[in-house]
N, C-alpha and C positions, 0 to 999 in steps of 0.2 A: 715515661719508660717506653723505649722503642719496641714496637711489636715486630713479628715476623710472620710470613705466610704459614697457614696451618697445613700440615702434611696429612693427607687422607690415608686410610688403610691400604688402598691400591697403589700407593706411591706417588700419586698426583698431589698437586698443591691447590689449596683453596684461596680465594681472594680475601676471605675473612682473616683478620689479623688476631693472633694470640700472643700473650705475654708469658714469660716464665712464672710470674706470680699467679696468673690464672691457672696455668697448668699444674703448679704445685698445689694450689688450693683444691683443684679437682681430684688430684691423687690422694689428698688427705681425707676427702669425704668418705663416709662409710658407703658400702655397696647399696644399701636400701635408699640412700638419698639420690642415687643416680638411676633408680629403677623406673620403669614405665608406670608402675603402680603409683608411685609418689607423684609423678608428673600428671597422671590422670586425676588423682585426688586433688591436687592443687588446681588443675584446670577446672574440675567440677565446682570447687569451692569459689574460685574467682568468678566463674560464670554466674553461679547462684547469688553471690554477694553483689555483683553488678546489677542483676535483675532486681534483687530486693532493694538496693539503693535507688534504682530508678523508680520503682513503685512508691517507696516512701517519699522520695523527693517530689514526685509528681503530686502525691496527696498533700504534702506540706505546701507546695506552691499553690495548689488549687484552693486549699483552705485559707491561706493568707490572702488570696485575691477575693475570696467571698466574704471575708470579715469586713464589717462596716462600722465606722466610728460614730454614726448617728445615734443620738439618744433614743432609747426605746420608750421613754416616758417624759412628760413635762414636769413632773414633780422633782424638786430640788432636795428632797429629804432622802437620806440614805440610812441604812442600818449598819452600825459598826459592831462587829462581834469581837470581843476581847476575851480569850481564855485566861482563867486565873490559875494560880499555883495549886490550889486544892482540887482542881479538876472542874470547877464550875465555870460557867460562861456568863460573861457580862455583855448585855446587849444594850446599846445606846443609839439614839437617833442623832444624826448630825446633818448639818446643812452643807450642801454641795454647791459651790459657786459655779463650777463648769462641768456639765454632764459629759461633754466630749472628752475631756481628760480622763474621766472615769472609764469610758468605753475603751479608750486606747490602752489604758492600763490592763483592763480585763483581756483584751485581745492579745497583748504581748504576753501576758501570763499563760494563756492557752497555747500560743505558738511555742513558747519556751518548754512547756510540759510535753507537747507533741514531739518537739525536736529531741528532747532528752530521752524519752521513751523509744523513739525511732532508732536513735543511735545504739541504744542498749540492745534493742531487738535485733538489729542488723548484725551487731557484733556477736551476739550469742548464736545467731543463725550461721554466721561464718564458721565459728568454732565447731558447731554441730555438723555442718556440712563437711568439714575435714574428716571427722570420724565416720560419717555415713559414706562419704566418697571413698575413703580407704577400704571400708568393708565391701562396698559394691565393686570397686576396681579389683579387689582380690578375688571376688566370686567370678567376675568376668574373665580374669586372666588365669584362673585355675587350670583350664585346659592347656594353656601354653606352658605352665609349670609341668604338667604331666608330659607334654611333648618333649620338653627339655630333659626331664628325668629319663625318659625312654632313650632319647638320643645319647645321653651320657653313658647309659648302661650297654649300649650296642657296641660290639667289637667286630673286627673284621672276620673273626672265626665263627661268630654266632649272630646271624641277622634274623633270628626267629622272633624277636620281640616285636609286639605291635601295640599301638595305643588303644584301639578299639573304643573310641570315645562314644559315649551314649548321650543323647539329648536331642533337642530340636535341630532341624536342618538349617543351621546358620553358617556364618563365615568360618567360625572356629571348627565346627563339625566338618565342613568341607576341607579345611586345612589338615585336620587330623586324618581324614580319609585319604587325602592326597599323599600325606606322609606315609600312611600304611601301604598305599599302592606303590610308592617309590621303594619302600623297604622290601616289598614282595618282589619287585623287578630286580632289585639289587641282590636279594637272596638267590633268586634263580640264576642271575648272571654269574655270581660268585660260585655257585654250585657247579654250573656248567664249566666255568674256568678251572675249578679244582679238578673236576672229572677229566677235562680235556688235558690238563697238565699231567695227571696220573697216567692216562692212556698213552699220551705222547712219550712220556718218560719210559713207560714199559716197552713201547715199540722201538725206541732208540736204544734201549739197553741191550737188546739181543745182538744187533750188528756191532755195537761197541765191544761186547764181550767176545765176539768172534775175532774182531781185529786185535784186541789185546792178547787173546790166547795165542794167535798165530805169531804175533810179534814176540811174545815171551818165548815161545818155542824156538823161533829163529835165533833169538839172542842167546838162548841157553845151549844151543847146539853149535859149537864152533866148527864141527866137521860136516855141516849140512852141505849137500851137493847143490850145484846150480839148479838142477831139476826140482829138488825139494823146495828151494827158495822161490823158484818161479811158481810152483803150485801154491805155496803160501801167499805169494803176492797176488795171484789170481783170486784167491779166496778173499783177501783183504780188499781187492778192487771191487769185487761183487758186493761186499758189505758196504763199501763207501758209496757205490751206486744206489743201493737200497736206501741208505741214509739220505742221499741227495734227493731222490724221488720223494721220500717222506717229508723232508724239510720243505721242498717246493709245494707239496700238497698242503702242508700245515700253513704256509704263508698264504696260499690261495684261500684256504678255509677261513683264516682270520680276516683276509681282505674282503671276502664276500659277505662276512658278517656285518660289515659296515653298510650304510646306505649306498644305493647305486650311485656311481660316480658321474655317469653321463646319461641323462634321461633324454629320450627322443623316440620318434616312431620307428618301430622295427617290424619289417615284413617277415613273418615266420616262414613263408614260402622261400624267400631268399636264404634265410638261415639254414633251412633244410637242404636246399640245393648246394650251398657251399659245403655243408658237412658231408653230403653224399660224394661230392667231387673230391674232397680231401681223403676220405677213407675208401675210395674205390680201389686203389692199388693194394692196400693191405688186405682188403676183402678178397680181391682176385688171387692174391698170393696164398690164401687159405682155401681157395676153391669155393668161395661164396659169391653170390650175386647180391649186390647192394643196389636197391632201386628206391626211387622217390616218387611220390604222387601227392596230389591234393584234390580236394573236392570242388575246386574252382571258386571258392569263396574269398581267396586271397586275404586271410586274416592279418590284421595289423595290431600290434600292442605297443604300449609305451614303456620303455625301460632301457636298460643298459645292453646295447647290442653285443658287446664283448662277453659279458657275463652269460647272456642267454645262449650265445654261440658255444661257450664252454660247457654249459649244462647239456646241450644236445650232443656235443662231441663226446662227453663222458658216457652218455647212454649208448651212442653208436659204437664207441670203442669197446664197451663191455659186450655188446651183441656180436661184434666182429670177432672178438677174442674167444667167445664161448660157444658160438653157434656151430653145429656139426658141419663138416665139410660137405659141399654139394647142396646146401640149403640156401634160402633167401632171407636177407635182412631188409626190412621195409621201413622207410621213413615217410610219414604222411602228416599232412596238416589239414586243418579245417576249423569250423566254428560251430558253436551250439548256443543259441541265445546270446547273452552278453559275454560269453566265454569263447576264447580261442584255444585250440589244442594242437599239440605237435606230439606224435606218437612214434616210438621205435619198437618194431615188432620182429621177433625172430622165431625160429623153429626148434628151439631147444638149447640146452638140456633142461631149462626151467629151474624154478626155485621151489624147494619143498614147502608145503603149506605152513609148517611150524616155523619156518624162517622168514616168511613174507613180512612179518611185522618188524623184523630186525635188519632188513637189508639197508635201510637208510641210516642206521646208527654208525657213529664214527668207529673206524678200525674193525668193522665187522667183515669177515671173509668167509665165504662158504667152504672153500677148501684151503685151510690155512697153510698147509705145507706147499701146495702148488702156488698159492698166491705169493708166499715169501720167495719161492724159487724164481718166480717171474718178476720179483721186485716191486710188487704192487703194495700200496700203502693202506688200502681199505678206506680211503676218504672220498672216492669218486662219487658215490651216490649220496653221501652226506653233503657234499658240495652242491649237488643237483638240488637237493631239498632246500638247502639254505638259499640258493639263488631263487628258487620258486617262491619261497616265503618272503624274501625281500621285494619281490615283484607282486606281492599280494595274491599269489597263486598257490598251487599245490601240485605235487607229483604223486601219481598213483601207479600201483602195480596190479596187473591182472594176468590171469593165466588164459592162454588161448587153446583152441581145440587141437592144435598140431603139436602139442608138447612143449611149446615155447612160452615166452613171456612178452607182455606188452606194457611198456613203460609210457605213461601219458603225462605230459606236462600241460597243466591247465593254467591259463593266464587270462586276466580280464581284457576284453577288447578295448582298443583305444576309443575314447569318447563314450563308452558305455556307462550305465549308471553305477556299475561296480567300480569302474576305474576312476570316475570323476568325483567320487565321494558324495554324489547327490542322493543316493538311496540310503538315507539314514534311518528310515523306519522299517525297512525290509529286513528279512533274515534269510538270505539266499544260501542254498547249498550248491554243490557242484551238479551239473546237469545229470538228470537221470537217477540221482541218488535219493533215497528216502531221507526225510528229516531225521537228523541225529540228535537225541536228547542232549541238552547241554551245549550244543554247537551254536554259539552266539557269534555275531559279527560286529565289527567296529566300522561304522560309516560305510557299510556295504561291502566290506572286504571279507574274504573267507577267513575264518578264525584258524590260527595255527594250533595244531595239536601236538601234545607231547609225544604221542605214539602215532606213527604213520598208519593211515587206514589201509586195510588190505582189501576192502570191498571194491571190486572193479567199477569204474564209472560207466554204467550202461547207458548208451545213447537211446533216446526214445525212438521207437520204430515209426517209420513214416506211414501215413494212411495208405490203405490199399490202392487208392486211385492216384497216388502220387509216386513219382519215381524215387528211388533211393537217393539220399542226400550225399552219398559218397560211393566211390567205386567198390564193388563187391567181387571177390575172386570167384571164378567158376568152380563149382563142386559137382561131382557126379550125382545122378539122380538116385543111385543106390544108397546114398548116405541117409541115416535116420534123421528125423526132424529134431528140433531143439528139445533138450532135456530127455531125449531118448538115449539111454546108455548104449554104447558100442564097446565091445571088448576087443581092443586092438593093442598090440605091444606099444607101450609108452615108456620112454626112458625114466627109470626110477633111481633116485640117489642111493648109492650103496655106501658102505663104510669099509674102508681098507684097513685090516688089522695091522697095527704097528706095535712093535715091542718097546715098552718103556724101560728106562734104566733099572727100575725096581722089579722088573719082571711082569708087571701088570700089562693088560691089553689096553692100549690107548688108540682106539679106532678113530680115524678122521674121515669125515664125509668126502666122497669123491663124486663130483658132479658129472664126470664124463664117462662113467661106466654104465651103460644102459642094461636094464634087466627086462627081459621080455615076459612080463607077467600081465595078465589081463587087468586093465584099469578102466572103469567107466569113464567115457569121454563124451562131453556134450558137443553135439554138432549143430551146425546152422544150415537150415534149408534155404538155399539162395532164392530170393525173389526174382521175378522175371526181370531181366536186365542184361548184363554183359553175358556174352556167349562163352562157350568153352574156349580156353586159350587166352582169354583176356587177362592182361596183367592187372591184378587187383591189389588192394591195400587192406590189410587188417587194421582198422582204426581202433579207437579206444572203446568201441562198443563190444568187442569180443572179449569174453572172459579167457584167461590164459594161465598155463602152468608155470612151474618154477624153473628158475635157473639160478646159478650162484655167481653173481658179479662181485667185483671188489668194490 
């Protein structure tokens, strides 16, 4: 019967030949005959049978070689034992002409008995090994059956099932734990995907509703004037622009969730300089001064230059859009231990303390009405956090003493223990931060948190006899020292009352309405260093207030 190449599950062919008869026979076999349990049982039994046969065969050959046909006595008289029918035994003496013949007969008899008993023992051992092997294989493979049962019960809408295998730390326990870990990651990814789709659908529904309403009104009014149609078209155009911005940000967010595409050395000083040059014109148009500075350390990280450039651009864009006219936006870079940082600092309006933990969430906007009017998607800071985490870093928000905010992007330095995966036994945190309970790391990388930390990364103060590690802006001597409260007017987020359709008061936060009420503000006493008038940079060491970015 002519065979044909075997087709593997992945579509490739194997050099092994199969025949239709073998395939049909395999299909007719019951499931248990093709199981790993049966194969392990047969394998155990064959191995045990082979070992037993070798032992018995060796004993048989050794005994046969040791038997000697030499007569053990010179006497030629032998005793013949004859059993009778009534159970009695008749013993008679006979003459033996050849003692050698007698010894040979006795040896053959002994070897025959040994052979018969050995075959019977090995046969019984093989049968018993099948049963014992089946039982042992079942016990060994029981965790796999449990894994299979859990995998069959799992559905795409419910990934909460876990194996939670108990027992010694063996290969099957590792397999079950790995499976549980995979389920946990899948559950989290599916949950994020569902939440992301719901939020994106909600954000897209509003402009679509506006477009549909205006189109329906235009179609229902045959007497609409060109001015009315133009006004409706402008509304539709603005809604389409909002949707385009949102879709672009959604694509960026999804793309940045994947691993970095181009890995290479990136000089943060160059990234900061390019960003300052790009946003200088928009900042000047709003009456802002956009400056950049560094501490001279020239930090370099390994990552995707385009992604890091976009993260810094998002931070600077927020600062330029929200900072009060006549203030300064600063972009600074530096390093601290194995970490590099790039900070964007402004003079207001800041972010309310209760909102600092939410600014990095998707679609969060401080002033929703204003954000929608400006066509913002609410994904800018979420993209920044995602880029930071894909580069094994973190983005932090701090309030500064001038009523503004400082966003600091922390990244592992190129060649550092954090970046090179060499520090597998350490548990580092970001510089200046106390150890956080439960904050573990994987191979020296900062652990990603579900909730962005609001604690500002305070840089350790330099020793008194050493110069500051970064430029410090000049501050008047009349200012109080650190932690001494000063009552000065600070912009405070107000709520502008708006009338809801049902008559209720739906107030929305407004970030750009300052209220001059006394608020304790921590100030910093400048160390001896730059003189008055020096252009300084508020780096990540300064705590800072709130502002409402998109």
